[in-house]
Each structure stands twice: as C-alpha cells, then as structure tokens.
C-alpha positions as CSV (number, residue, x, y, z in Angstrom):
1,M,-69.1,-67.9,-54.5
2,D,-67.5,-71.4,-54.1
3,I,-64.0,-71.8,-53.9
4,E,-61.1,-75.2,-54.2
5,T,-57.8,-74.6,-53.0
6,V,-54.9,-76.8,-53.9
7,A,-52.3,-76.5,-51.6
8,E,-49.8,-78.3,-49.6
9,D,-49.9,-76.0,-46.7
10,K,-52.9,-76.2,-45.3
11,F,-52.8,-72.5,-43.2
12,G,-51.5,-70.2,-46.4
13,A,-54.4,-72.3,-48.2
14,A,-57.1,-70.6,-45.8
15,S,-54.8,-67.5,-46.0
16,Y,-55.3,-66.9,-50.4
17,E,-58.5,-68.3,-49.9
18,N,-59.9,-65.3,-47.5
19,L,-57.4,-62.9,-49.3
20,F,-59.1,-63.5,-52.8
21,R,-62.9,-63.4,-51.2
22,E,-62.3,-60.2,-49.7
23,I,-60.6,-58.6,-52.7
24,M,-63.7,-60.0,-55.3
25,S,-66.0,-58.6,-52.6
26,D,-64.2,-55.5,-52.0
27,I,-64.4,-54.8,-56.3
28,G,-67.9,-55.9,-56.1
29,K,-67.3,-59.0,-58.4
30,A,-68.1,-61.8,-55.7
31,F,-71.3,-62.2,-56.1
32,Q,-71.1,-63.1,-60.4
33,M,-68.3,-65.7,-59.2
34,E,-69.9,-69.0,-59.9
35,K,-66.3,-70.8,-59.0
36,A,-63.0,-70.0,-58.3
37,L,-60.0,-72.8,-58.1
38,L,-56.6,-71.5,-56.3
39,V,-53.6,-73.7,-57.2
40,L,-50.9,-72.4,-54.9
41,R,-47.8,-74.4,-55.1
42,P,-45.0,-71.7,-53.7
43,E,-41.8,-74.0,-53.8
44,I,-41.9,-73.7,-57.3
45,P,-43.1,-71.1,-57.3
46,L,-46.4,-71.6,-59.9
47,F,-49.8,-70.2,-59.5
48,I,-52.9,-71.0,-61.1
49,F,-55.7,-68.6,-60.4
50,S,-59.1,-69.6,-62.3
51,I,-62.4,-68.1,-62.3
52,R,-65.9,-69.2,-64.3
53,L,-68.2,-65.9,-64.1
54,R,-72.0,-66.9,-63.5
55,T,-72.3,-65.4,-67.0
56,E,-70.4,-64.1,-70.0
57,P,-69.5,-59.9,-69.7
58,A,-71.2,-58.4,-71.9
59,S,-71.6,-54.6,-73.0
60,R,-74.1,-52.7,-71.0
61,T,-76.2,-49.8,-72.3
62,V,-78.1,-46.8,-70.9
63,A,-81.6,-48.9,-71.7
64,D,-80.1,-51.5,-69.8
65,V,-79.5,-50.1,-66.4
66,S,-82.3,-47.3,-66.6
67,N,-85.6,-46.6,-67.5
68,I,-86.0,-43.9,-70.3
69,R,-89.0,-41.7,-71.3
70,T,-89.5,-38.9,-73.3
71,E,-91.9,-36.4,-72.7
72,G,-91.8,-33.1,-75.2
73,G,-88.4,-32.7,-76.2
74,T,-87.1,-33.9,-73.3
75,I,-85.8,-37.7,-72.4
76,H,-86.0,-38.5,-68.8
77,I,-83.7,-40.8,-67.7
78,T,-83.9,-42.7,-63.7
79,I,-81.1,-45.1,-63.4
80,T,-82.0,-47.9,-61.5
81,D,-77.8,-49.5,-61.2
82,E,-76.5,-46.7,-59.1
83,R,-72.9,-48.1,-60.1
84,Y,-73.6,-47.0,-63.7
85,A,-74.8,-43.3,-62.6
86,P,-71.0,-42.0,-63.1
87,D,-70.6,-43.3,-66.6
88,I,-73.8,-42.5,-67.9
89,L,-73.3,-38.6,-66.8
90,R,-70.1,-38.5,-68.0
91,E,-71.0,-39.9,-71.7
92,L,-74.0,-37.8,-72.2
93,W,-72.1,-34.8,-71.5
94,A,-69.8,-36.1,-74.6
95,R,-72.8,-36.9,-76.5
96,F,-74.8,-33.8,-76.5
97,G,-73.2,-31.3,-73.6
98,R,-73.1,-30.3,-70.6
99,D,-75.7,-27.4,-71.5
100,S,-78.3,-30.0,-72.6
101,V,-77.8,-32.5,-69.6
102,R,-79.6,-31.7,-66.1
103,Q,-78.8,-33.9,-63.4
104,Q,-82.0,-33.6,-61.1
105,T,-80.5,-35.9,-58.4
106,R,-78.1,-39.3,-58.1
107,F,-80.5,-41.4,-60.4
108,D,-82.4,-38.6,-62.3
109,M,-81.6,-36.6,-65.5
110,E,-82.9,-35.3,-68.6
111,V,-81.6,-34.7,-71.7
112,D,-83.2,-32.1,-73.9
113,G,-83.2,-32.4,-77.8
114,A,-81.7,-36.0,-78.1
115,P,-83.7,-38.9,-79.8
116,E,-84.6,-41.7,-77.4
117,N,-83.2,-44.3,-79.3
118,E,-79.5,-42.6,-79.6
119,V,-79.6,-42.3,-75.3
120,G,-80.2,-45.6,-75.1
121,S,-77.5,-47.4,-76.8
122,I,-75.1,-45.1,-75.5
123,V,-72.3,-47.8,-74.4
124,V,-71.9,-47.6,-70.5
125,A,-69.8,-50.3,-69.8
126,S,-68.0,-52.7,-71.6
127,G,-67.2,-56.5,-71.5
128,E,-64.0,-55.9,-72.2
129,E,-63.3,-53.5,-69.7
130,Y,-65.4,-55.6,-66.9
131,M,-62.8,-58.3,-67.8
132,K,-59.9,-55.9,-67.2
133,E,-60.9,-55.8,-63.2
134,I,-61.6,-59.1,-62.9
135,V,-58.1,-60.0,-64.3
136,G,-56.7,-57.0,-62.3
137,S,-58.2,-58.1,-59.1
138,I,-56.8,-61.8,-59.7
139,W,-53.4,-60.5,-60.4
140,R,-53.7,-58.3,-56.8
141,S,-55.2,-61.2,-55.0
142,M,-51.5,-63.2,-56.4
143,P,-48.6,-63.0,-53.9
144,E,-46.3,-59.8,-54.3
145,G,-43.3,-60.1,-56.3
146,I,-44.8,-62.5,-59.3
147,R,-43.4,-60.6,-62.7
148,N,-44.0,-63.7,-64.9
149,R,-48.1,-63.8,-66.3
150,Q,-50.3,-65.7,-69.0
151,T,-54.2,-65.1,-69.1
152,Y,-56.2,-67.4,-71.1
153,I,-59.8,-65.7,-71.5
154,D,-62.5,-68.0,-72.7
155,G,-66.5,-66.7,-72.4
156,P,-67.4,-66.6,-68.9
157,V,-63.4,-68.5,-67.7
158,I,-60.4,-66.1,-66.7
159,T,-57.0,-68.4,-65.6
160,V,-54.1,-66.4,-64.5
161,V,-51.0,-68.8,-64.7
162,A,-48.3,-67.0,-62.6
163,T,-44.7,-67.9,-61.8
164,E,-41.7,-65.8,-60.7
165,E,-39.2,-68.0,-63.0
166,V,-39.2,-68.2,-66.7
167,F,-42.2,-70.4,-67.6
168,E,-41.5,-73.7,-68.1
169,P,-44.0,-76.0,-70.7
170,H,-45.2,-78.3,-68.1
171,M,-46.2,-75.0,-65.9
172,L,-48.4,-74.0,-68.9
173,E,-50.1,-77.0,-69.6
174,E,-50.8,-77.6,-66.0
175,G,-52.6,-74.4,-66.2
176,M,-54.4,-74.7,-69.6
177,G,-55.6,-78.3,-68.1
178,F,-57.2,-76.3,-65.0
179,H,-58.7,-73.5,-67.6
180,R,-60.3,-76.2,-70.1
181,K,-61.5,-77.8,-66.5
182,M,-63.2,-74.8,-65.4
183,T,-64.4,-74.2,-69.3
184,E,-66.6,-77.2,-69.2
185,G,-68.3,-76.4,-65.9
186,G,-65.6,-77.3,-63.1
187,K,-66.3,-80.1,-61.9
188,D,-63.6,-82.6,-61.0
189,V,-60.7,-79.9,-61.2
C-alpha cells in the first residue's frame, strides 16, 4: 500500500503512517488498499484520512468463496476462503437448521435437502459491512478524543475528515478536495 503523509512534524508523520499501516494490517485490509493519504494538522486540529481501495467492495456469496457440488440429495461445500467459514456455517444453520448441516472439517460442510443454487446464492459478506470495517479502522487510527467526523464514500474511495472543534466550511472543503483527487486516481494529491 502506498501511503502519503502531509504534516509539518516529520516524526509525528512517520508515527501516524506506521500506526495506520499496522491497524490496516491487523484487520487484514492493507492488501486491498491501493493508496492512502494522511493529512495531519494537529495545530488546527484537523485530520483527513483518505484511502483508495484496489476494487470497490461487493457482496460475497457462498459460491464466491467456496466450491459447491451436489451428490444425491446432499450439497457438499468446500470453503476456499477461510475468513468466511464462520459466516457460512451461521447462515446455513439459520436457513436450513442445525440438523440439516454437518461440518466435516473447518472447510468442508454438507447440507441435506437444499437446492444447490439457493445455497450458492447465500450472501455471507456485504460490501456495506466491509466499508463499515474500513471506516472503523480509519477512526481507530485517528487521535483519541476526535469527536466530529465527516465521512465521504464514492466507489472505492473513503475519506474521513475529523476535528475536535466545530467544523468550519474550509475544513470540509479541504477534505472534499482530497476526496475528489483520490476519486480521480490519487494523482498529485
């Protein structure tokens, strides 16, 4: 992930860049981020964090994250992306009941008496939830005590403008300016 930091205090800039990188890595989102811009102006106080994801998050179905086959009246599911395993099991139990679902291993499950197309179309992760996770991680990487936040989301770009004080129009305009530049590809930010 390419991170650009705009700040007067070079030590603070390096510290925030490291903190941001660690938080994104900890939640497993760093690899999906193309570019990040951190604007740090603690003297105002104003903080603008803008990120551009490699792709716009979309909903994921069981068929997207596993291999499905039918044998007799049983659907066999082999999960290919392990982070969805708990969500798949929870959704299968909710739809078909615990008696109809057997978990052979962490990644192999069987469902009795369910149509394959119905099992495959079950949504196990929504793009909206993904965006909420990203916004939450941005908030965690901002200084403690920041009360006022404005979030802009357009496609794969998320920008959070934050201050301890009341937003002044120039703060939101500056945040929206960085957001537009990131939306245009993040060039010359």
